[in-house]
C-alpha positions, 0 to 999 in steps of 0.5 A: 419586776418582770415575771418570766415563764419557767420553761425548763422541763423536769428531768423525770428520772427521779420524778417530781415530789409534790408536798401539801402542807397544812397548819393545825393547832392541836390543843391536847390534854394528858387524857388524850382529848384534843381540840384541833384548829385549822390555821390555813384556808388551803395547804402550802404546795411545793414541787421539787424536781431536778433539771439537766440542760445544755446549749442555748437552753442552759444559757437562757436559764442562767440569765433568767435565774440571775435576773429574777432572784427571789421574785415570782415565776410563772410556773407550769404544773407539769404533773397536770399536763393535758393535751390539745384534742384537735388542731386550733387556728389563729384567733381561736379562744377555745382549747378543746382538752380534758381538764378533769382533776387538773389545776386550771383556774379561772383568772390564772394563766395557761401554757400551750406548748408544742414543737413544729419543724424542730422549733419550740413554740408556746403561748402564755394566755389568761383563762376566762372559763373552764369546763370538763372538755375545754378551756376558754381564753380571754385573748385569741391565739396568735399561733397555730397549734396542732392536736397533741400540743401540751397544755399546762396550768400555770401558777405564780411560784417562788424558788424556796432556795437558791438552786446550786448549779452543777456544771459537768463541763462548759455546757452541761448543767444540772440542778435541784429545783424547789418551787412553792406556789404563791397563791391560794391552792383550792381543791374540791373536798367532796368525799360523798363517794365514801361511806359514813359510819357513826357520823364520820367517813370511812377510809375505803382505799386499800394501801399498797403492800409491796413494801412493809407498813410500819405501825405502833401504839403510842401512849402519853408517858411521863417519867418522874426521876430525881436521879437517885431513886427508882424512876416512876412512870405515869401513863396519863391517858391509860389508853393506846393511840394507834399510829399506822403508816399508809402508802398508796401506789396509784395508777390513774388520775381518777384515783389521784383526784379522789385521794386529793379530795380526801386530804383536802377534806381532812385539812391536815390533822384537823378532821377525822376519818374511820381507818381499818387496821387492814389486817385480820384481827379476828378469825370467825368460827360461827355467826348467829345474828348479833353473836360472833364466835371467834378464835381466842386471841385474848380479847376478853382479857383486855376488855373493851376500850376506846379505839378497839370497839368498832370493826369492819367485816369484809365479806368474800363477795367484796361487801363490807359491814360496820359494827360495834362490839357491845360485850365480849365473853370467853366461852372456852380456852379456844373460843371467845364470843362477841356481841355486836350492836346489830345482826349480820345475815351471813355465814362464817365461811362468807367472811373474809376478814374482821378488822378493828376500825379506829377513828383517826386523824392525820399524824402530820400536816404534811402529805408527800406526793411522789409523781413518777409520771404526770398525774395520768400515770403513776404516783406514790402517796404516803402519810400516817394516821393516828387514833384519837378518843372517838368517845370524845368526838361528839358521836 
């Protein structure tokens, strides 16, 4: 069946929601030990947005929708738009533009679109080469495009649901649209920009605190209840598993590209990363090499346990130090003493915060990416991290 190009622009009032969804089999014991197996080479990728159209555009849309049905469309990735940097003439095969962090793929198609003399013109062409500053096409252009024309990566996609059309009158129409990409969704998983601590990368991107972040300490609880006697509860792992919500409000393409690389590295819930609690867990009173004297917070009473042995020490100058707590002792009712695995050469007043560092995986295989504008602008990214037993992860 003939494939049509999706030409209806999104209504950006509510943005575009992109969802990345991996598939991880997690084999988990009652002790909290895990074996995690990735079942997809790349995530499934969906885009959800609304449209508001009228006139000739509405009529064209309904005709194509009635014809295509459940088959594939050529879907422009609206969030990855880039712009033609110079005028291009007929028979040109090179489009000068910035492709960094965008979903242009050799062998796929690209859409170039502009408006001249109040007439929309576009060209759908196949890509033969991509570099940072240009896209090379297999066939030459048959139209002239001026600088500033929009260039979109194009992917084959299907509508996950039959759109419900809302007609406000005999001409105006709105609908909620949800596309799923029908191709391999590869992206770089290079996280060399992150520091490594005890064989695993450390998350260094701070969350957005404009809204409260929720967290909890989960446990493996089994309750035995025969309905007559007092129920018996078993804590099979005898350990807490820290779960923390994270939200990022990013404002440029570089930040979004780094986060996307991180999620592709994590492969959903499969791989691990060190995550800070992002709060001040200890108030330092004095520093003496490997010894930290801190305000008494009852840490000695609970003792060392997996997930609460490693710390990140953030200094006032922005530097960070990663250390492991070897022992803890109570000096007095006001002071506790931590012995670290390595000394730190700073004074107490140089320390901004000391936070627990927990080895985590994503709590879900799905990551929500709410594009307020295209990826050169604003986006909200949300996910949750879940602590795991770091002593069982070959470190």
